[in-house]
mmCIF file of the N, C-alpha and C atoms, coordinates in Angstrom:
data_MODEL
# 
_entry.id   MODEL 
# 
loop_
_atom_site.group_PDB 
_atom_site.id 
_atom_site.type_symbol 
_atom_site.label_atom_id 
_atom_site.label_alt_id 
_atom_site.label_comp_id 
_atom_site.label_asym_id 
_atom_site.label_entity_id 
_atom_site.label_seq_id 
_atom_site.pdbx_PDB_ins_code 
_atom_site.Cartn_x 
_atom_site.Cartn_y 
_atom_site.Cartn_z 
_atom_site.occupancy 
_atom_site.B_iso_or_equiv 
_atom_site.pdbx_formal_charge 
_atom_site.auth_seq_id 
_atom_site.auth_comp_id 
_atom_site.auth_asym_id 
_atom_site.auth_atom_id 
_atom_site.pdbx_PDB_model_num 
ATOM 1   N N  . MET A 1 1  ? -137.181 183.570 38.207 1.00 0.00 ? 1  MET A N  1 
ATOM 2   C CA . MET A 1 1  ? -136.517 183.567 36.916 1.00 0.00 ? 1  MET A CA 1 
ATOM 3   C C  . MET A 1 1  ? -137.274 184.500 35.974 1.00 0.00 ? 1  MET A C  1 
ATOM 4   N N  . ALA A 1 2  ? -136.539 185.230 35.169 1.00 0.00 ? 2  ALA A N  1 
ATOM 5   C CA . ALA A 1 2  ? -137.120 186.196 34.246 1.00 0.00 ? 2  ALA A CA 1 
ATOM 6   C C  . ALA A 1 2  ? -137.912 185.501 33.146 1.00 0.00 ? 2  ALA A C  1 
ATOM 7   N N  . LYS A 1 3  ? -138.954 186.182 32.683 1.00 0.00 ? 3  LYS A N  1 
ATOM 8   C CA . LYS A 1 3  ? -139.746 185.688 31.557 1.00 0.00 ? 3  LYS A CA 1 
ATOM 9   C C  . LYS A 1 3  ? -139.207 186.325 30.288 1.00 0.00 ? 3  LYS A C  1 
ATOM 10  N N  . LEU A 1 4  ? -139.079 185.537 29.228 1.00 0.00 ? 4  LEU A N  1 
ATOM 11  C CA . LEU A 1 4  ? -138.513 186.023 27.973 1.00 0.00 ? 4  LEU A CA 1 
ATOM 12  C C  . LEU A 1 4  ? -139.539 185.963 26.854 1.00 0.00 ? 4  LEU A C  1 
ATOM 13  N N  . LYS A 1 5  ? -139.455 186.924 25.951 1.00 0.00 ? 5  LYS A N  1 
ATOM 14  C CA . LYS A 1 5  ? -140.291 186.959 24.756 1.00 0.00 ? 5  LYS A CA 1 
ATOM 15  C C  . LYS A 1 5  ? -139.393 187.368 23.595 1.00 0.00 ? 5  LYS A C  1 
ATOM 16  N N  . VAL A 1 6  ? -139.349 186.580 22.535 1.00 0.00 ? 6  VAL A N  1 
ATOM 17  C CA . VAL A 1 6  ? -138.480 186.844 21.389 1.00 0.00 ? 6  VAL A CA 1 
ATOM 18  C C  . VAL A 1 6  ? -139.341 187.235 20.194 1.00 0.00 ? 6  VAL A C  1 
ATOM 19  N N  . GLN A 1 7  ? -138.948 188.327 19.518 1.00 0.00 ? 7  GLN A N  1 
ATOM 20  C CA . GLN A 1 7  ? -139.658 188.802 18.332 1.00 0.00 ? 7  GLN A CA 1 
ATOM 21  C C  . GLN A 1 7  ? -138.660 189.073 17.217 1.00 0.00 ? 7  GLN A C  1 
ATOM 22  N N  . TYR A 1 8  ? -139.122 188.908 15.986 1.00 0.00 ? 8  TYR A N  1 
ATOM 23  C CA . TYR A 1 8  ? -138.331 189.244 14.806 1.00 0.00 ? 8  TYR A CA 1 
ATOM 24  C C  . TYR A 1 8  ? -139.112 190.298 14.042 1.00 0.00 ? 8  TYR A C  1 
ATOM 25  N N  . LYS A 1 9  ? -138.499 191.474 13.828 1.00 0.00 ? 9  LYS A N  1 
ATOM 26  C CA . LYS A 1 9  ? -139.199 192.569 13.171 1.00 0.00 ? 9  LYS A CA 1 
ATOM 27  C C  . LYS A 1 9  ? -138.184 193.460 12.459 1.00 0.00 ? 9  LYS A C  1 
ATOM 28  N N  . ASP A 1 10 ? -138.422 193.757 11.199 1.00 0.00 ? 10 ASP A N  1 
ATOM 29  C CA . ASP A 1 10 ? -137.578 194.661 10.410 1.00 0.00 ? 10 ASP A CA 1 
ATOM 30  C C  . ASP A 1 10 ? -136.107 194.237 10.420 1.00 0.00 ? 10 ASP A C  1 
ATOM 31  N N  . ALA A 1 11 ? -135.842 192.953 10.190 1.00 0.00 ? 11 ALA A N  1 
ATOM 32  C CA . ALA A 1 11 ? -134.490 192.390 10.144 1.00 0.00 ? 11 ALA A CA 1 
ATOM 33  C C  . ALA A 1 11 ? -133.738 192.565 11.463 1.00 0.00 ? 11 ALA A C  1 
ATOM 34  N N  . GLN A 1 12 ? -134.461 192.706 12.552 1.00 0.00 ? 12 GLN A N  1 
ATOM 35  C CA . GLN A 1 12 ? -133.877 192.818 13.888 1.00 0.00 ? 12 GLN A CA 1 
ATOM 36  C C  . GLN A 1 12 ? -134.493 191.744 14.781 1.00 0.00 ? 12 GLN A C  1 
ATOM 37  N N  . ILE A 1 13 ? -133.720 191.285 15.729 1.00 0.00 ? 13 ILE A N  1 
ATOM 38  C CA . ILE A 1 13 ? -134.217 190.356 16.735 1.00 0.00 ? 13 ILE A CA 1 
ATOM 39  C C  . ILE A 1 13 ? -134.344 191.126 18.038 1.00 0.00 ? 13 ILE A C  1 
ATOM 40  N N  . TYR A 1 14 ? -135.503 191.002 18.685 1.00 0.00 ? 14 TYR A N  1 
ATOM 41  C CA . TYR A 1 14 ? -135.753 191.671 19.953 1.00 0.00 ? 14 TYR A CA 1 
ATOM 42  C C  . TYR A 1 14 ? -136.075 190.621 21.012 1.00 0.00 ? 14 TYR A C  1 
ATOM 43  N N  . VAL A 1 15 ? -135.406 190.695 22.131 1.00 0.00 ? 15 VAL A N  1 
ATOM 44  C CA . VAL A 1 15 ? -135.677 189.814 23.258 1.00 0.00 ? 15 VAL A CA 1 
ATOM 45  C C  . VAL A 1 15 ? -136.115 190.698 24.412 1.00 0.00 ? 15 VAL A C  1 
ATOM 46  N N  . GLN A 1 16 ? -137.347 190.482 24.867 1.00 0.00 ? 16 GLN A N  1 
ATOM 47  C CA . GLN A 1 16 ? -137.868 191.238 25.993 1.00 0.00 ? 16 GLN A CA 1 
ATOM 48  C C  . GLN A 1 16 ? -137.840 190.353 27.229 1.00 0.00 ? 16 GLN A C  1 
ATOM 49  N N  . SER A 1 17 ? -137.359 190.909 28.311 1.00 0.00 ? 17 SER A N  1 
ATOM 50  C CA . SER A 1 17 ? -137.238 190.171 29.562 1.00 0.00 ? 17 SER A CA 1 
ATOM 51  C C  . SER A 1 17 ? -137.948 190.937 30.665 1.00 0.00 ? 17 SER A C  1 
ATOM 52  N N  . LYS A 1 18 ? -138.752 190.229 31.442 1.00 0.00 ? 18 LYS A N  1 
ATOM 53  C CA . LYS A 1 18 ? -139.434 190.826 32.583 1.00 0.00 ? 18 LYS A CA 1 
ATOM 54  C C  . LYS A 1 18 ? -138.953 190.103 33.829 1.00 0.00 ? 18 LYS A C  1 
ATOM 55  N N  . LEU A 1 19 ? -138.364 190.847 34.746 1.00 0.00 ? 19 LEU A N  1 
ATOM 56  C CA . LEU A 1 19 ? -137.806 190.265 35.956 1.00 0.00 ? 19 LEU A CA 1 
ATOM 57  C C  . LEU A 1 19 ? -138.896 189.933 36.968 1.00 0.00 ? 19 LEU A C  1 
ATOM 58  N N  . ASP A 1 20 ? -138.601 188.964 37.837 1.00 0.00 ? 20 ASP A N  1 
ATOM 59  C CA . ASP A 1 20 ? -139.480 188.667 38.954 1.00 0.00 ? 20 ASP A CA 1 
ATOM 60  C C  . ASP A 1 20 ? -139.429 189.812 39.948 1.00 0.00 ? 20 ASP A C  1 
ATOM 61  N N  . ARG A 1 21 ? -140.335 189.803 40.894 1.00 0.00 ? 21 ARG A N  1 
ATOM 62  C CA . ARG A 1 21 ? -140.402 190.935 41.833 1.00 0.00 ? 21 ARG A CA 1 
ATOM 63  C C  . ARG A 1 21 ? -139.193 191.033 42.750 1.00 0.00 ? 21 ARG A C  1 
ATOM 64  N N  . ASN A 1 22 ? -138.490 189.922 43.010 1.00 0.00 ? 22 ASN A N  1 
ATOM 65  C CA . ASN A 1 22 ? -137.330 189.987 43.903 1.00 0.00 ? 22 ASN A CA 1 
ATOM 66  C C  . ASN A 1 22 ? -136.012 190.172 43.146 1.00 0.00 ? 22 ASN A C  1 
ATOM 67  N N  . GLU A 1 23 ? -136.044 190.278 41.821 1.00 0.00 ? 23 GLU A N  1 
ATOM 68  C CA . GLU A 1 23 ? -134.842 190.504 41.015 1.00 0.00 ? 23 GLU A CA 1 
ATOM 69  C C  . GLU A 1 23 ? -134.679 191.995 40.720 1.00 0.00 ? 23 GLU A C  1 
ATOM 70  N N  . THR A 1 24 ? -133.436 192.426 40.582 1.00 0.00 ? 24 THR A N  1 
ATOM 71  C CA . THR A 1 24 ? -133.154 193.819 40.246 1.00 0.00 ? 24 THR A CA 1 
ATOM 72  C C  . THR A 1 24 ? -132.072 193.874 39.172 1.00 0.00 ? 24 THR A C  1 
ATOM 73  N N  . PHE A 1 25 ? -131.982 195.020 38.511 1.00 0.00 ? 25 PHE A N  1 
ATOM 74  C CA . PHE A 1 25 ? -130.942 195.234 37.521 1.00 0.00 ? 25 PHE A CA 1 
ATOM 75  C C  . PHE A 1 25 ? -129.639 195.587 38.218 1.00 0.00 ? 25 PHE A C  1 
ATOM 76  N N  . ASN A 1 26 ? -128.533 195.145 37.646 1.00 0.00 ? 26 ASN A N  1 
ATOM 77  C CA . ASN A 1 26 ? -127.218 195.531 38.129 1.00 0.00 ? 26 ASN A CA 1 
ATOM 78  C C  . ASN A 1 26 ? -126.718 196.614 37.173 1.00 0.00 ? 26 ASN A C  1 
ATOM 79  N N  . ASP A 1 27 ? -126.748 197.868 37.631 1.00 0.00 ? 27 ASP A N  1 
ATOM 80  C CA . ASP A 1 27 ? -126.393 199.003 36.766 1.00 0.00 ? 27 ASP A CA 1 
ATOM 81  C C  . ASP A 1 27 ? -124.973 198.911 36.230 1.00 0.00 ? 27 ASP A C  1 
ATOM 82  N N  . ARG A 1 28 ? -124.064 198.409 37.021 1.00 0.00 ? 28 ARG A N  1 
ATOM 83  C CA . ARG A 1 28 ? -122.661 198.275 36.583 1.00 0.00 ? 28 ARG A CA 1 
ATOM 84  C C  . ARG A 1 28 ? -122.542 197.298 35.412 1.00 0.00 ? 28 ARG A C  1 
ATOM 85  N N  . GLU A 1 29 ? -123.216 196.167 35.521 1.00 0.00 ? 29 GLU A N  1 
ATOM 86  C CA . GLU A 1 29 ? -123.162 195.186 34.434 1.00 0.00 ? 29 GLU A CA 1 
ATOM 87  C C  . GLU A 1 29 ? -123.812 195.731 33.168 1.00 0.00 ? 29 GLU A C  1 
ATOM 88  N N  . LEU A 1 30 ? -124.932 196.432 33.291 1.00 0.00 ? 30 LEU A N  1 
ATOM 89  C CA . LEU A 1 30 ? -125.578 197.026 32.120 1.00 0.00 ? 30 LEU A CA 1 
ATOM 90  C C  . LEU A 1 30 ? -124.684 198.065 31.465 1.00 0.00 ? 30 LEU A C  1 
ATOM 91  N N  . GLN A 1 31 ? -123.969 198.820 32.264 1.00 0.00 ? 31 GLN A N  1 
ATOM 92  C CA . GLN A 1 31 ? -123.048 199.825 31.726 1.00 0.00 ? 31 GLN A CA 1 
ATOM 93  C C  . GLN A 1 31 ? -121.938 199.154 30.912 1.00 0.00 ? 31 GLN A C  1 
ATOM 94  N N  . VAL A 1 32 ? -121.424 198.029 31.397 1.00 0.00 ? 32 VAL A N  1 
ATOM 95  C CA . VAL A 1 32 ? -120.374 197.305 30.661 1.00 0.00 ? 32 VAL A CA 1 
ATOM 96  C C  . VAL A 1 32 ? -120.914 196.814 29.320 1.00 0.00 ? 32 VAL A C  1 
ATOM 97  N N  . PHE A 1 33 ? -122.123 196.264 29.308 1.00 0.00 ? 33 PHE A N  1 
ATOM 98  C CA . PHE A 1 33 ? -122.720 195.798 28.056 1.00 0.00 ? 33 PHE A CA 1 
ATOM 99  C C  . PHE A 1 33 ? -122.883 196.940 27.055 1.00 0.00 ? 33 PHE A C  1 
ATOM 100 N N  . ASN A 1 34 ? -123.255 198.107 27.531 1.00 0.00 ? 34 ASN A N  1 
ATOM 101 C CA . ASN A 1 34 ? -123.500 199.243 26.635 1.00 0.00 ? 34 ASN A CA 1 
ATOM 102 C C  . ASN A 1 34 ? -122.236 199.933 26.174 1.00 0.00 ? 34 ASN A C  1 
ATOM 103 N N  . THR A 1 35 ? -121.180 199.952 26.983 1.00 0.00 ? 35 THR A N  1 
ATOM 104 C CA . THR A 1 35 ? -119.986 200.715 26.624 1.00 0.00 ? 35 THR A CA 1 
ATOM 105 C C  . THR A 1 35 ? -118.906 199.881 25.951 1.00 0.00 ? 35 THR A C  1 
ATOM 106 N N  . LYS A 1 36 ? -118.816 198.611 26.239 1.00 0.00 ? 36 LYS A N  1 
ATOM 107 C CA . LYS A 1 36 ? -117.801 197.748 25.635 1.00 0.00 ? 36 LYS A CA 1 
ATOM 108 C C  . LYS A 1 36 ? -118.338 197.183 24.327 1.00 0.00 ? 36 LYS A C  1 
ATOM 109 N N  . LEU A 1 37 ? -117.542 197.228 23.311 1.00 0.00 ? 37 LEU A N  1 
ATOM 110 C CA . LEU A 1 37 ? -117.943 196.653 22.035 1.00 0.00 ? 37 LEU A CA 1 
ATOM 111 C C  . LEU A 1 37 ? -117.455 195.207 21.971 1.00 0.00 ? 37 LEU A C  1 
ATOM 112 N N  . ILE A 1 38 ? -118.212 194.338 22.577 1.00 0.00 ? 38 ILE A N  1 
ATOM 113 C CA . ILE A 1 38 ? -117.890 192.919 22.590 1.00 0.00 ? 38 ILE A CA 1 
ATOM 114 C C  . ILE A 1 38 ? -118.727 192.258 21.501 1.00 0.00 ? 38 ILE A C  1 
ATOM 115 N N  . ARG A 1 39 ? -118.070 191.700 20.528 1.00 0.00 ? 39 ARG A N  1 
ATOM 116 C CA . ARG A 1 39 ? -118.764 191.127 19.385 1.00 0.00 ? 39 ARG A CA 1 
ATOM 117 C C  . ARG A 1 39 ? -119.668 189.967 19.818 1.00 0.00 ? 39 ARG A C  1 
ATOM 118 N N  . GLY A 1 40 ? -120.876 189.959 19.319 1.00 0.00 ? 40 GLY A N  1 
ATOM 119 C CA . GLY A 1 40 ? -121.813 188.876 19.584 1.00 0.00 ? 40 GLY A CA 1 
ATOM 120 C C  . GLY A 1 40 ? -122.766 189.130 20.733 1.00 0.00 ? 40 GLY A C  1 
ATOM 121 N N  . LEU A 1 41 ? -122.585 190.224 21.482 1.00 0.00 ? 41 LEU A N  1 
ATOM 122 C CA . LEU A 1 41 ? -123.493 190.520 22.586 1.00 0.00 ? 41 LEU A CA 1 
ATOM 123 C C  . LEU A 1 41 ? -124.620 191.429 22.109 1.00 0.00 ? 41 LEU A C  1 
ATOM 124 N N  . MET A 1 42 ? -125.796 191.174 22.629 1.00 0.00 ? 42 MET A N  1 
ATOM 125 C CA . MET A 1 42 ? -126.943 192.015 22.323 1.00 0.00 ? 42 MET A CA 1 
ATOM 126 C C  . MET A 1 42 ? -126.919 193.223 23.248 1.00 0.00 ? 42 MET A C  1 
ATOM 127 N N  . ARG A 1 43 ? -127.308 194.368 22.741 1.00 0.00 ? 43 ARG A N  1 
ATOM 128 C CA . ARG A 1 43 ? -127.304 195.604 23.516 1.00 0.00 ? 43 ARG A CA 1 
ATOM 129 C C  . ARG A 1 43 ? -128.597 195.721 24.334 1.00 0.00 ? 43 ARG A C  1 
ATOM 130 N N  . PRO A 1 44 ? -128.494 195.902 25.655 1.00 0.00 ? 44 PRO A N  1 
ATOM 131 C CA . PRO A 1 44 ? -129.691 196.021 26.495 1.00 0.00 ? 44 PRO A CA 1 
ATOM 132 C C  . PRO A 1 44 ? -130.213 197.457 26.555 1.00 0.00 ? 44 PRO A C  1 
ATOM 133 N N  . LYS A 1 45 ? -131.519 197.568 26.749 1.00 0.00 ? 45 LYS A N  1 
ATOM 134 C CA . LYS A 1 45 ? -132.162 198.867 26.944 1.00 0.00 ? 45 LYS A CA 1 
ATOM 135 C C  . LYS A 1 45 ? -133.265 198.660 27.982 1.00 0.00 ? 45 LYS A C  1 
ATOM 136 N N  . ILE A 1 46 ? -133.205 199.408 29.075 1.00 0.00 ? 46 ILE A N  1 
ATOM 137 C CA . ILE A 1 46 ? -134.221 199.285 30.117 1.00 0.00 ? 46 ILE A CA 1 
ATOM 138 C C  . ILE A 1 46 ? -135.477 199.996 29.628 1.00 0.00 ? 46 ILE A C  1 
ATOM 139 N N  . THR A 1 47 ? -136.608 199.271 29.611 1.00 0.00 ? 47 THR A N  1 
ATOM 140 C CA . THR A 1 47 ? -137.854 199.826 29.091 1.00 0.00 ? 47 THR A CA 1 
ATOM 141 C C  . THR A 1 47 ? -138.911 199.994 30.174 1.00 0.00 ? 47 THR A C  1 
ATOM 142 N N  . GLY A 1 48 ? -138.582 199.661 31.381 1.00 0.00 ? 48 GLY A N  1 
ATOM 143 C CA . GLY A 1 48 ? -139.509 199.808 32.504 1.00 0.00 ? 48 GLY A CA 1 
ATOM 144 C C  . GLY A 1 48 ? -138.788 199.480 33.793 1.00 0.00 ? 48 GLY A C  1 
ATOM 145 N N  . GLU A 1 49 ? -139.517 199.522 34.896 1.00 0.00 ? 49 GLU A N  1 
ATOM 146 C CA . GLU A 1 49 ? -138.886 199.256 36.182 1.00 0.00 ? 49 GLU A CA 1 
ATOM 147 C C  . GLU A 1 49 ? -138.343 197.833 36.271 1.00 0.00 ? 49 GLU A C  1 
ATOM 148 N N  . LYS A 1 50 ? -139.047 196.881 35.673 1.00 0.00 ? 50 LYS A N  1 
ATOM 149 C CA . LYS A 1 50 ? -138.630 195.479 35.720 1.00 0.00 ? 50 LYS A CA 1 
ATOM 150 C C  . LYS A 1 50 ? -138.496 194.870 34.326 1.00 0.00 ? 50 LYS A C  1 
ATOM 151 N N  . LYS A 1 51 ? -138.455 195.712 33.277 1.00 0.00 ? 51 LYS A N  1 
ATOM 152 C CA . LYS A 1 51 ? -138.385 195.207 31.909 1.00 0.00 ? 51 LYS A CA 1 
ATOM 153 C C  . LYS A 1 51 ? -137.120 195.689 31.222 1.00 0.00 ? 51 LYS A C  1 
ATOM 154 N N  . ILE A 1 52 ? -136.564 194.808 30.414 1.00 0.00 ? 52 ILE A N  1 
ATOM 155 C CA . ILE A 1 52 ? -135.370 195.146 29.641 1.00 0.00 ? 52 ILE A CA 1 
ATOM 156 C C  . ILE A 1 52 ? -135.519 194.523 28.256 1.00 0.00 ? 52 ILE A C  1 
ATOM 157 N N  . THR A 1 53 ? -135.063 195.234 27.235 1.00 0.00 ? 53 THR A N  1 
ATOM 158 C CA . THR A 1 53 ? -135.135 194.749 25.861 1.00 0.00 ? 53 THR A CA 1 
ATOM 159 C C  . THR A 1 53 ? -133.735 194.698 25.282 1.00 0.00 ? 53 THR A C  1 
ATOM 160 N N  . TYR A 1 54 ? -133.412 193.565 24.687 1.00 0.00 ? 54 TYR A N  1 
ATOM 161 C CA . TYR A 1 54 ? -132.142 193.389 23.991 1.00 0.00 ? 54 TYR A CA 1 
ATOM 162 C C  . TYR A 1 54 ? -132.446 193.380 22.505 1.00 0.00 ? 54 TYR A C  1 
ATOM 163 N N  . SER A 1 55 ? -131.576 193.985 21.699 1.00 0.00 ? 55 SER A N  1 
ATOM 164 C CA . SER A 1 55 ? -131.786 193.976 20.257 1.00 0.00 ? 55 SER A CA 1 
ATOM 165 C C  . SER A 1 55 ? -130.487 193.653 19.541 1.00 0.00 ? 55 SER A C  1 
ATOM 166 N N  . ALA A 1 56 ? -130.631 193.034 18.384 1.00 0.00 ? 56 ALA A N  1 
ATOM 167 C CA . ALA A 1 56 ? -129.471 192.674 17.567 1.00 0.00 ? 56 ALA A CA 1 
ATOM 168 C C  . ALA A 1 56 ? -129.936 192.479 16.134 1.00 0.00 ? 56 ALA A C  1 
ATOM 169 N N  . PRO A 1 57 ? -129.036 192.665 15.185 1.00 0.00 ? 57 PRO A N  1 
ATOM 170 C CA . PRO A 1 57 ? -129.396 192.379 13.795 1.00 0.00 ? 57 PRO A CA 1 
ATOM 171 C C  . PRO A 1 57 ? -129.626 190.885 13.607 1.00 0.00 ? 57 PRO A C  1 
ATOM 172 N N  . ASN A 1 58 ? -130.417 190.561 12.606 1.00 0.00 ? 58 ASN A N  1 
ATOM 173 C CA . ASN A 1 58 ? -130.698 189.162 12.308 1.00 0.00 ? 58 ASN A CA 1 
ATOM 174 C C  . ASN A 1 58 ? -129.398 188.427 12.016 1.00 0.00 ? 58 ASN A C  1 
ATOM 175 N N  . GLY A 1 59 ? -129.259 187.252 12.538 1.00 0.00 ? 59 GLY A N  1 
ATOM 176 C CA . GLY A 1 59 ? -128.046 186.469 12.336 1.00 0.00 ? 59 GLY A CA 1 
ATOM 177 C C  . GLY A 1 59 ? -128.284 185.261 11.458 1.00 0.00 ? 59 GLY A C  1 
ATOM 178 N N  . VAL A 1 60 ? -127.351 184.365 11.467 1.00 0.00 ? 60 VAL A N  1 
ATOM 179 C CA . VAL A 1 60 ? -127.409 183.132 10.692 1.00 0.00 ? 60 VAL A CA 1 
ATOM 180 C C  . VAL A 1 60 ? -127.425 181.962 11.668 1.00 0.00 ? 60 VAL A C  1 
ATOM 181 N N  . GLU A 1 61 ? -128.232 180.968 11.359 1.00 0.00 ? 61 GLU A N  1 
ATOM 182 C CA . GLU A 1 61 ? -128.253 179.775 12.203 1.00 0.00 ? 61 GLU A CA 1 
ATOM 183 C C  . GLU A 1 61 ? -126.861 179.150 12.243 1.00 0.00 ? 61 GLU A C  1 
ATOM 184 N N  . ILE A 1 62 ? -126.491 178.609 13.384 1.00 0.00 ? 62 ILE A N  1 
ATOM 185 C CA . ILE A 1 62 ? -125.147 178.046 13.552 1.00 0.00 ? 62 ILE A CA 1 
ATOM 186 C C  . ILE A 1 62 ? -124.892 176.903 12.569 1.00 0.00 ? 62 ILE A C  1 
ATOM 187 N N  . ARG A 1 63 ? -125.909 176.094 12.296 1.00 0.00 ? 63 ARG A N  1 
ATOM 188 C CA . ARG A 1 63 ? -125.734 174.984 11.333 1.00 0.00 ? 63 ARG A CA 1 
ATOM 189 C C  . ARG A 1 63 ? -125.376 175.503 9.946  1.00 0.00 ? 63 ARG A C  1 
ATOM 190 N N  . LYS A 1 64 ? -126.077 176.565 9.504  1.00 0.00 ? 64 LYS A N  1 
ATOM 191 C CA . LYS A 1 64 ? -125.783 177.141 8.184  1.00 0.00 ? 64 LYS A CA 1 
ATOM 192 C C  . LYS A 1 64 ? -124.405 177.768 8.156  1.00 0.00 ? 64 LYS A C  1 
ATOM 193 N N  . TRP A 1 65 ? -124.010 178.432 9.233  1.00 0.00 ? 65 TRP A N  1 
ATOM 194 C CA . TRP A 1 65 ? -122.704 179.062 9.298  1.00 0.00 ? 65 TRP A CA 1 
ATOM 195 C C  . TRP A 1 65 ? -121.580 178.023 9.241  1.00 0.00 ? 65 TRP A C  1 
ATOM 196 N N  . ILE A 1 66 ? -121.760 176.929 9.962  1.00 0.00 ? 66 ILE A N  1 
ATOM 197 C CA . ILE A 1 66 ? -120.743 175.861 9.960  1.00 0.00 ? 66 ILE A CA 1 
ATOM 198 C C  . ILE A 1 66 ? -120.627 175.232 8.576  1.00 0.00 ? 66 ILE A C  1 
ATOM 199 N N  . ARG A 1 67 ? -121.774 174.981 7.943  1.00 0.00 ? 67 ARG A N  1 
ATOM 200 C CA . ARG A 1 67 ? -121.760 174.382 6.602  1.00 0.00 ? 67 ARG A CA 1 
ATOM 201 C C  . ARG A 1 67 ? -121.076 175.296 5.589  1.00 0.00 ? 67 ARG A C  1 
ATOM 202 N N  . SER A 1 68 ? -121.311 176.590 5.700  1.00 0.00 ? 68 SER A N  1 
ATOM 203 C CA . SER A 1 68 ? -120.741 177.518 4.723  1.00 0.00 ? 68 SER A CA 1 
ATOM 204 C C  . SER A 1 68 ? -119.243 177.768 4.958  1.00 0.00 ? 68 SER A C  1 
ATOM 205 N N  . SER A 1 69 ? -118.756 177.490 6.150  1.00 0.00 ? 69 SER A N  1 
ATOM 206 C CA . SER A 1 69 ? -117.352 177.757 6.442  1.00 0.00 ? 69 SER A CA 1 
ATOM 207 C C  . SER A 1 69 ? -116.446 176.572 6.115  1.00 0.00 ? 69 SER A C  1 
ATOM 208 N N  . ARG A 1 70 ? -117.004 175.489 5.651  1.00 0.00 ? 70 ARG A N  1 
ATOM 209 C CA . ARG A 1 70 ? -116.184 174.314 5.307  1.00 0.00 ? 70 ARG A CA 1 
ATOM 210 C C  . ARG A 1 70 ? -115.500 174.475 3.988  1.00 0.00 ? 70 ARG A C  1 
# 
């Protein structure tokens, strides 16, 4: 299972993932994430042979969003 590290920096959220030695990236799936504009998905960027970083703008906690939409 991949190891995850989450950081918040400059109003952006970064999730770094490091794959195990027997895991590999699926290039087709990464291409779909990068080319399709699906709202709510984080954009992946391969940063090494077994590392990938996802980034997204800072969001709102679901509890706050639900309270504000009432």
